C-alpha positions in Angstrom: 15.8 -16.3 -11.2 18.8 -18.6 -11.2 19.6 -17.5 -7.6 16.2 -18.3 -6.2 17.3 -21.4 -4.4 20.2 -19.6 -3.0 18.0 -16.8 -1.7 15.6 -19.2 0.0 17.8 -22.0 1.1 17.0 -21.3 4.8 13.3 -22.0 4.0 13.8 -25.4 2.3 10.7 -27.6 3.0 8.9 -24.8 4.9 5.4 -23.6 4.3 5.4 -20.8 1.7 2.8 -18.7 -0.2 3.6 -16.7 -3.3 2.1 -13.2 -3.5 1.3 -12.4 -7.1 -0.5 -14.0 -10.0 1.6 -12.9 -12.9 4.2 -14.6 -15.1 6.9 -14.2 -12.5 4.9 -16.4 -10.1 4.9 -19.2 -12.8 8.7 -18.9 -13.0 9.0 -19.0 -9.2 6.9 -22.2 -9.0 9.0 -23.9 -11.7 12.1 -23.2 -9.7 10.9 -23.7 -6.1 7.9 -25.9 -6.0 9.0 -29.0 -4.2 12.1 -27.2 -2.8 9.7 -25.1 -0.7 6.3 -26.3 0.5 4.3 -23.9 -1.6 0.7 -24.3 -0.6 -1.0 -21.4 -2.4 -1.0 -18.0 -4.0 -2.0 -14.6 -2.7 -3.2 -11.5 -4.5 -4.6 -8.1 -3.4 -7.5 -8.4 -5.8 -8.5 -12.1 -5.8 -9.0 -14.5 -3.0 -10.3 -17.7 -4.7 -9.8 -19.8 -7.7 -7.0 -22.0 -9.1 -3.9 -20.8 -11.0 -0.8 -22.7 -12.1 -2.2 -25.7 -10.2 -2.3 -23.8 -6.9 -5.3 -22.4 -4.9 -5.6 -18.7 -4.6 -6.1 -17.8 -0.9 -6.8 -14.8 1.3 -4.1 -13.5 3.6 -6.0 -14.8 6.6 -6.1 -18.3 5.1 -2.3 -18.1 4.6 -2.0 -17.3 8.3 -4.2 -20.3 9.2 -2.0 -22.5 7.1 0.9 -21.3 9.4 2.9 -19.9 6.5 6.5 -19.2 7.4 7.4 -17.3 4.3 5.6 -15.2 1.6 7.5 -14.6 -1.6 6.6 -11.4 -3.4 6.7 -12.3 -7.1 6.4 -8.8 -8.7 8.3 -5.8 -10.0 10.0 -3.7 -7.3 7.4 -1.0 -7.4 4.6 -3.5 -6.9 6.6 -5.2 -4.1 6.5 -2.0 -2.2 2.7 -1.9 -2.5 2.5 -5.6 -1.4 4.7 -4.9 1.6 2.4 -2.0 2.7 -0.7 -4.3 2.4 0.7 -7.2 4.4 3.3 -5.7 6.7 1.3 -5.7 9.9 -0.1 -9.2 9.4 3.3 -10.6 8.6 5.0 -9.0 11.6 2.2 -10.0 14.0 2.3 -13.7 12.8 6.1 -13.9 12.4 5.9 -14.5 8.6 8.9 -13.4 6.5 8.2 -11.4 3.4 11.0 -11.6 0.7 10.9 -10.7 -3.0 12.4 -12.7 -5.8 15.6 -10.6 -5.6 16.2 -11.7 -2.0 15.2 -8.4 -0.4 13.5 -8.6 3.0 10.5 -6.4 2.5 9.8 -6.1 6.2 13.0 -4.3 6.9 12.5 -0.6 7.0 15.2 1.8 5.9 16.4 4.1 8.6 14.8 7.5 8.5 17.4 10.0 7.2 17.3 13.5 5.8 20.2 13.1 3.3 21.2 10.7 0.5 24.4 9.4 1.9 23.2 5.8 1.5 22.7 6.3 -2.2 25.2 5.3 -4.8 24.6 5.3 -8.6 25.6 6.6 -12.0 26.2 10.3 -12.1 24.7 12.6 -14.8 28.1 12.9 -16.4 28.4 9.1 -16.6 25.0 9.0 -18.3 26.2 11.6 -20.8 29.4 9.6 -21.5 27.3 6.5 -22.2 25.0 8.5 -24.5 28.1 9.7 -26.4 29.2 6.1 -27.0 25.8 5.0 -28.3 24.2 5.3 -31.7 20.7 4.6 -30.5 19.3 5.7 -27.2 15.9 4.4 -25.9 14.1 5.8 -22.9 11.5 4.4 -20.6 8.6 6.8 -20.0 6.9 6.4 -16.7 9.1 7.1 -13.6 11.9 7.9 -16.0 11.1 10.9 -18.3 7.7 11.5 -16.6 6.0 10.7 -13.4 2.7 10.8 -11.6 2.0 13.2 -8.7 0.7 10.5 -6.5 2.4 7.9 -4.5 1.5 4.7 -6.3 0.0 4.1 -9.7 -3.0 2.1 -8.2 -4.2 5.4 -6.7 -5.5 6.3 -10.2 -8.0 3.5 -10.0 -9.2 4.7 -6.6 -9.6 8.2 -8.0 -11.6 6.8 -11.0 -13.9 5.0 -8.5 -14.6 8.2 -6.6 -15.3 10.1 -9.9 -17.8 7.3 -10.9 -19.5 7.6 -7.5 -19.9 11.3 -8.0 -21.9 10.4 -11.1 -24.0 8.0 -9.1 -22.2 5.0 -10.6 -21.2 2.5 -7.9 -19.4 -0.7 -8.9 -18.8 -2.9 -6.0 -15.0 -3.5 -5.4 -14.3 -1.4 -8.4 -10.5 -1.1 -7.8 -10.1 -4.8 -7.1 -12.0 -5.8 -10.2 -10.2 -3.2 -12.4 -6.7 -4.3 -11.3 -7.5 -8.0 -11.3 -8.6 -7.8 -14.9 -5.5 -5.9 -15.9 -3.4 -8.6 -14.2 -5.3 -11.4 -15.9 -5.0 -9.9 -19.3 -1.3 -9.1 -18.8 -0.3 -12.7 -18.2 -0.1 -13.5 -21.9 -0.5 -10.2 -23.6 -0.3 -6.4 -23.0 -3.8 -5.0 -22.9 -5.0 -1.5 -23.8 -7.0 0.6 -21.4 -10.1 0.1 -23.5 -9.7 -3.7 -23.5 -9.4 -3.6 -19.7 -12.7 -1.8 -19.3 -14.4 -3.9 -22.0 -13.6 -7.0 -19.9 -14.7 -5.3 -16.7 -18.0 -4.1 -18.2 -18.7 -7.5 -19.7 -19.2 -8.8 -16.2 -21.1 -5.7 -14.9 -24.7 -4.7 -15.5 -23.9 -0.9 -15.3 -25.3 0.8 -18.4 -24.9 4.5 -17.4 -21.4 4.5 -18.7 -19.7 2.7 -21.5 -16.3 0.9 -21.5 -14.9 3.6 -23.7 -16.3 6.4 -21.5 -14.8 4.8 -18.4 -11.4 4.2 -20.2 -11.4 7.9 -21.3 -12.2 9.0 -17.7 -9.2 7.1 -16.4 -7.0 8.5 -19.1 -8.1 12.1 -18.3 -7.4 11.6 -14.6 -4.0 9.9 -15.3 -3.0 12.6 -17.8 -3.7 15.3 -15.2 -1.3 13.7 -12.8 1.7 13.5 -15.2 4.6 15.9 -14.8 8.1 15.8 -16.4 11.3 14.7 -14.7 13.3 17.7 -15.8 16.9 16.4 -15.4 16.1 13.3 -17.4 14.4 15.3 -20.2 17.7 17.3 -20.3 19.5 14.1 -21.0 17.0 13.3 -23.8 17.5 16.8 -25.3 21.3 16.3 -25.1 21.0 12.9 -26.9 18.9 14.6 -29.6 21.3 17.4 -30.2 24.1 14.9 -30.6 22.2 13.3 -33.4 21.4 10.0 -31.6 18.6 7.9 -32.9 15.9 8.1 -30.2 13.2 5.7 -29.2 10.7 5.6 -26.3 9.6 2.1 -25.1 7.0 1.7 -22.4 4.9 -0.9 -20.7 1.6 1.0 -21.0 -2.0 0.3 -21.6 -2.0 3.6 -23.5 -1.5 3.7 -27.3 1.3 5.6 -29.0 -1.1 8.4 -29.8 -1.9 8.9 -26.1 1.7 8.6 -25.0 2.6 11.3 -27.5 0.1 13.6 -25.8 1.7 12.9 -22.4 5.1 13.5 -23.9 4.0 16.8 -25.3 2.7 17.8 -21.9 6.2 17.2 -20.6 7.8 19.3 -23.3 8.9 16.4 -25.5 8.0 17.2 -29.1 9.3 16.3 -32.5 10.3 12.7 -31.5 7.8 10.1 -32.3 9.5 6.7 -32.3 7.3 5.3 -29.5 6.9 1.6 -28.8 4.0 0.9 -26.5 3.3 -2.5 -25.1 -0.5 -2.1 -25.7 0.2 -1.5 -29.5 2.5 -4.5 -29.8 0.6 -6.7 -27.4 3.8 -7.6 -25.6 5.2 -6.2 -22.3 8.9 -5.8 -21.8 9.2 -9.1 -20.0 7.3 -10.7 -22.9 9.8 -9.5 -25.5 8.9 -5.9 -26.3 12.5 -4.9 -26.6 12.8 -7.4 -29.5 10.7 -5.1 -31.6 13.1 -2.3 -31.0 16.0 -4.6 -31.7 14.5 -5.4 -35.1 14.3 -1.7 -36.0 17.9 -0.8 -35.0 19.8 -3.9 -36.0 23.4 -4.0 -34.8 23.7 -0.3 -33.9 25.2 0.5 -30.6 22.2 0.8 -28.3 21.8 2.3 -24.8 18.6 2.1 -22.8 17.7 4.4 -19.9 15.1 3.4 -17.4 14.3 3.0 -13.7 13.1 -0.6 -13.2 15.7 -3.3 -12.5 13.6 -6.0 -14.1 11.5 -4.5 -17.0 14.2 -2.0 -18.0 17.6 -3.3 -16.9 17.2 -7.1 -17.1 15.0 -7.1 -20.2 17.1 -4.6 -22.2 20.3 -6.6 -21.3 18.6 -9.7 -22.6 18.5 -8.1 -26.0 22.2 -7.2 -25.7 21.6 -3.5 -25.0 23.7 -1.4 -22.6 21.6 -0.1 -19.7 21.8 3.0 -17.5 19.5 2.6 -14.6 18.4 5.7 -12.8 16.4 6.2 -9.6 12.7 6.8 -9.6 11.4 9.4 -7.1 10.0 6.5 -5.1 13.4 4.8 -5.0 14.8 7.9 -3.4 11.9 8.3 -1.0 12.3 4.7 0.0 16.0 5.1 0.6 15.4 7.8 3.2 13.0 5.6 5.1 9.9 7.4 3.7 11.2 10.4 5.7 9.1 9.0 8.6 5.8 9.2 6.7 5.0 5.5 6.3 2.2 5.7 8.9 0.3 8.2 6.7 0.0 6.1 3.6 -3.5 4.7 4.4 -5.6 7.4 2.8 -5.8 8.5 -0.8 -5.6 12.2 0.2 -2.4 11.6 2.2 -0.9 9.7 -0.7 -1.7 12.6 -3.0 0.1 15.0 -0.6 3.1 12.7 -0.3 3.1 12.0 -4.0 3.1 15.7 -4.8 5.9 16.2 -2.3 8.3 13.5 -3.6 7.4 14.5 -7.2 9.0 17.9 -6.3 11.7 17.0 -3.9 12.9 13.9 -5.7 12.2 14.9 -9.3 15.9 15.0 -9.9 17.4 11.5 -9.9 20.9 12.8 -9.7 20.7 15.0 -6.5 22.8 12.4 -4.6 25.8 13.6 -6.5 26.8 16.5 -4.2 29.7 16.0 -1.9 27.7 16.2 1.3 24.7 14.4 -0.3 22.2 16.7 1.5 18.7 17.2 0.2 18.8 20.6 -1.3 15.9 23.1 -1.9 17.3 25.7 -4.2 14.2 27.9 -4.8 12.0 29.9 -2.4 9.0 28.8 -4.5 9.8 25.2 -3.6 9.9 26.2 0.1 6.4 27.5 -0.2 5.3 24.4 -2.2 6.9 21.7 -0.2 6.7 22.8 3.4 4.1 25.5 3.8 1.4 24.8 1.3 0.0 21.5 2.7 -0.9 23.0 6.1 -2.2 26.2 4.5 -4.3 24.1 2.2 -5.9 22.2 5.1 -6.5 25.4 6.9 -8.4 26.7 3.9 -10.7 23.6 4.0 -11.2 24.1 7.7 -12.1 27.8 7.1 -14.5 27.0 4.3 -16.2 24.3 6.5 -16.8 26.9 9.2 -18.2 29.5 6.9 -20.7 26.8 5.7 -21.5 25.6 9.2 -22.4 29.0 10.5 -24.0 30.2 7.2 -21.8 33.3 7.1 -22.3 35.8 4.3 -19.9 38.5 5.5 -16.3 37.4 5.2 -13.5 39.8 6.2 -9.9 38.9 5.4 -7.8 41.1 7.6 -4.8 42.9 6.1 -2.1 42.0 5.7 -2.2 38.2 6.4 -5.6 38.0 4.6 -4.3 39.2 1.3 -3.1 35.9 0.0 -5.5 33.8 2.0 -8.4 35.7 0.3 -6.9 34.7 -3.1 -6.8 31.1 -2.1 -10.3 31.2 -0.7 -11.7 32.5 -4.0 -10.0 29.7 -5.8 -11.7 27.3 -3.5 -15.1 29.0 -3.5 -15.2 31.2 -6.6 -18.7 32.5 -6.2 -18.3 33.7 -2.6 -17.9 37.4 -2.1 -15.6 38.8 0.6 -13.8 41.9 1.8 -10.1 42.5 2.2 -10.4 44.5 5.4 -7.8 47.1 5.9 -6.5 46.9 9.4 -3.5 46.2 11.6 -2.8 46.1 15.3 -1.6 49.7 15.0 -4.7 50.9 13.1 -7.1 49.0 15.4 -5.7 50.4 18.6 -5.3 53.9 17.3 -9.0 53.9 16.7 -10.2 51.5 19.4 -8.6 52.9 22.5 -11.2 54.3 24.8 -9.8 54.3 28.4 -6.7 54.3 30.6 -7.2 50.6 31.0 -6.8 50.1 27.3 -3.6 52.1 27.3 -2.3 50.0 30.2 -3.1 46.8 28.3 -1.3 48.1 25.2 1.7 49.2 27.3 2.0 45.6 28.6 2.7 44.5 25.0 6.4 45.2 25.5 7.8 47.5 22.9 11.5 47.2 22.0 12.4 50.9 22.4 11.8 54.0 24.4 8.4 55.3 25.5 8.6 58.0 22.9 9.4 55.5 20.2 6.5 53.4 21.4 4.2 56.4 21.3 5.3 57.3 17.8 5.0 53.8 16.3 1.8 52.7 17.9 -0.2 55.9 18.0 1.5 58.2 15.5 2.1 60.8 18.1 5.4 62.8 18.3 5.9 64.4 21.7 6.7 68.1 21.5 9.3 69.2 24.1 7.7 67.0 26.7 4.6 69.2 26.6 2.4 66.2 25.8 3.6 64.4 28.9 0.9 65.4 31.3 1.4 63.1 34.3 4.3 61.6 36.2 3.1 58.1 35.5 5.4 55.7 33.7 5.1 54.4 30.2 2.3 55.3 27.8 0.1 56.4 30.7 2.1 59.6 30.9 0.6 60.5 27.5 -3.0 59.2 28.1 -4.7 62.5 27.4 -3.1 63.0 24.0 -3.6 59.3 23.2 -7.3 59.4 23.9 -7.8 62.6 22.1 -6.0 61.2 19.0 -8.1 58.1 19.2 -11.4 60.0 18.8 -10.2 61.4 15.5 -8.8 58.0 14.4 -12.1 56.3 15.4 -14.2 58.7 13.3 -12.0 58.3 10.3 -11.9 54.4 10.6 -15.7 54.4 10.8 -15.9 56.4 7.6 -13.9 53.7 5.9 -16.0 50.9 7.4 -19.3 52.6 6.3 -18.2 52.4 2.7 -17.9 48.6 2.9 -20.8 46.5 1.6 -21.9 44.7 4.8 -24.9 42.4 4.8 -27.0 42.0 7.9 -25.6 39.3 10.1 -22.4 38.1 11.7 -19.0 38.7 10.1 -16.4 36.0 9.7 -13.2 37.8 10.8 -10.0 36.1 9.6 -6.6 36.6 11.2 -3.7 34.3 10.8 -1.8 34.3 14.0 -3.1 36.7 16.7 -4.1 37.1 20.3 -7.4 38.8 19.4 -6.3 42.4 19.9 -7.3 43.6 16.4 -10.7 41.8 16.7 -11.3 43.3 20.1 -10.7 46.9 19.0 -12.4 46.6 15.6 -15.5 45.2 17.3 -16.0 48.5 19.0 -16.2 50.3 15.7 -19.1 48.2 14.2 -22.6 47.1 15.1 -22.3 43.5 13.7 -20.8 40.6 15.7 -17.3 39.5 14.7 -16.8 35.8 14.6 -13.0 35.2 14.5 -11.4 32.3 12.6 -7.7 32.1 13.2 -5.0 29.7 12.1 -3.3 30.0 15.5 -4.4 32.0 18.5 -1.7 33.2 20.8 -2.0 33.9 24.6 -5.8 33.5 24.6 -5.8 33.8 28.3 -4.9 37.5 28.1 -8.2 38.3 26.2 -10.5 35.6 27.6 -12.2 38.1 29.9 -13.1 40.2 26.8 -15.4 37.4 25.7 -14.1 37.4 22.1 -15.8 34.9 19.8 -12.8 33.1 18.3 -12.2 29.7 16.9 -8.7 28.6 15.9 -7.3 25.9 13.6 -4.7 25.4 16.2 -5.6 25.9 19.9 -3.3 26.6 22.8 -3.3 23.0 23.9 -2.1 21.8 20.5 0.4 24.4 19.6 3.0 24.7 22.3 6.2 22.7 21.7 5.1 21.8 18.1 6.5 22.7 14.7 3.6 25.1 14.3 4.8 27.2 17.1 8.3 27.1 15.8 7.4 28.1 12.2 4.4 30.4 12.4 6.7 33.4 11.9 7.7 32.0 8.5 4.1 31.1 7.6 2.9 34.6 8.6 5.6 36.3 6.6 4.8 34.2 3.5 1.1 35.2 3.6 1.5 38.9 3.9 0.5 41.5 1.4 3.0 43.1 -1.0 1.7 46.4 0.2 2.8 48.1 3.4 0.9 48.1 6.6 -2.1 50.5 7.1 -1.6 52.7 10.1 -4.8 54.8 10.1 -7.3 56.5 7.9 -7.9 60.1 6.8 -11.1 62.0 7.2 -12.4 60.6 3.8 -11.8 57.0 5.0 -8.8 56.5 2.8 -6.0 54.4 4.2 -2.7 55.9 5.3 0.1 53.4 5.0 3.4 53.0 6.8 6.6 53.4 4.9 7.7 50.2 3.1 10.7 48.8 4.8 11.1 45.5 2.9 13.8 45.3 0.3 13.4 44.4 -3.4 15.0 41.1 -2.6 12.5 40.4 0.2 9.6 41.3 -2.0 10.9 39.0 -4.7 11.2 36.1 -2.2 7.6 36.8 -1.0 6.3 36.5 -4.5 8.2 33.3 -5.2 7.0 31.7 -2.0 3.4 32.7 -2.7 3.7 31.4 -6.2 4.8 28.0 -4.8 1.8 27.8 -2.4 -0.5 28.9 -5.2 0.8 26.2 -7.6 0.4 23.6 -4.9 -3.1 24.7 -4.0 -4.3 24.7 -7.6 -2.7 21.3 -8.2 -4.2 19.8 -5.1 -7.7 21.1 -5.9 -7.4 19.7 -9.4 -6.1 16.3 -8.4 -7.6 15.4 -5.1 -11.3 14.4 -5.2 -13.6 16.7 -3.1 -14.6 13.8 -0.9 -10.9 13.2 0.0 -10.2 16.8 1.1 -9.7 16.5 4.8 -7.5 17.8 7.6 -4.3 15.9 8.1 -2.5 18.0 10.7 0.1 15.4 11.7 1.2 14.8 8.1 1.1 18.6 7.4 3.3 19.2 10.5 5.7 16.5 9.4 6.1 18.1 5.9 6.5 21.6 7.6 9.2 20.2 9.9 11.4 19.4 6.8 12.1 23.2 6.5 14.5 22.6 9.4 16.0 19.3 8.0 16.7 20.0 4.3 19.3 22.5 3.1 17.7 25.7 1.7 20.0 27.6 -0.6 17.9 30.3 -2.1 19.6 33.6 -1.3 16.4 35.6 -1.4 14.9 33.3 1.2 18.0 33.3 3.4 18.0 37.1 3.5 14.3 37.4 4.5 13.6 39.4 7.6 10.5 38.8 9.7 9.2 42.3 10.6 7.0 43.2 13.5 6.8 47.0 13.8 4.2 46.9 16.5 6.8 45.4 18.9 9.8 47.0 17.0 11.3 43.6 16.3 13.2 42.4 13.3 14.1 38.7 13.1 16.3 37.1 10.4 14.6 34.0 8.9 17.9 32.1 9.5 17.4 32.6 13.2 14.2 30.5 13.2 15.3 27.8 10.8 
């Protein structure tokens, strides 16, 4: 605080407001009131009253007062939230926003896709410091563990939504909840129960008690917590070296509850926990003093992420400090990766929070020589880049099933294999059919005329006519005897093709007749398609097929067929986008671990093609699907039902990072995108 006048010397005598109502605001006033013309205080959760002799105002009132400067008097993490709240207003009204460390909060970091701008202690340097210490203390939140949401305040919004699901509506719940926490935190460190007891003392709501509400927030928060694996590795190293270990946390949770979170993160057998709510003092109020009393003059090292509550407060008690980066620090350093505009909804913050909890879980990844952002596992490729857009497609698909009241749902092989699994996670009680088909199987059974053969021949095959005939129709010409005309292409074999199709059609219908089909339309899923399969399968059944695709290609080629198809991505929105660039990868990710069905025997049993994928490719497929599955389960568990909505622009941004980060998983880099119908093989590295 001694540098405050130096930071704000250019604003001497100018109209200033302070954003924040905590103890730091009181310190700023003691230093700067009179030096600056401080006319009032601002807060995100309170817009009236008097504090520290100054009126509490709304942001609009500060604008009317013609403020030149707003000082953000809060911890760095809170300053980021403040900046997001007031950024547009400040820029529009030419008001500067600066924190108490002199940082201009309106300056955005340049968007980068590497960590070249980051400097800090390496993991080896941390280990060297641990070796020199006798006692090592660790911060908990954002150091050893973190939440899978962007900002901690999101937890309150989630609690509000869960209360509303129970029919309990407390007006301005989040504002009131956070305001009370701030008020209680000025002179003490409250527990979560004390916060809710104060809240409910002013509310008439009787359908839930303070304890039940506190327990609800705890359950929601606990579900969000994941470990920071590299930091936990440091903890384990310190423990194996016989260091005396403590955990010290600013938390409204008791030691008992913190131990539960620690166990969830794999931290067991270590129980020296100092929680602010147990000791009724935060770190800025002297919490480290209790640790100092316990360890005396032993050589002490503290590890944490916050420059104020960890670094400055521990140093005040003569401790050595190793500060590491939180995931949000790294996210901020790369200019939010261009995602700042998506932070206005809870569901988007969940998505981004899950993303940075994975990609920036490791605080030491800036150590590489090139400082690129590395993705070392194919499972993470599925989780980070592919899962968000697949998740939103599943919501779109479910909504359409409900809108049209469809009871028959067919997930077409092979793209429907994994999608069906996701759908039954989303809608557990819904029955569906994994419908065995392929372009090859559909045309072998569905071809009825020369025109059909001509249409199929226009789908250019990379090979000879004879190879085309073999691959698409399973016909092996015998000494040119099957060539019955002088026409070019497949038309030369039209008679044998049409004859073969009659048998294939009869066998396919035998398979279909064994399926349990309820009366009514059939939802026909295909991931990326023109509509060829749907067109030919429709000829084999009496019920109407209603297609629901992720992406429809070349729809103009089948428009005259009057196919009933709706697509998550239409032609107008796909061309030139990341979706068009990446659908090969998405399609490959979703495919079945079984080979493609080519046709059926007379008993209606499928006849499969020979499996051409390698063990390495199959292993990669499984890893990527596991990544998507983990994301999908987590998102469904964390994001409230009312917040599940399509966010295509954010999804596309996340998918685009597959081209911008450095993927090193060898299984993934050796993936081959196969398309036997066109006889094409594409290496995944060719489309990255």
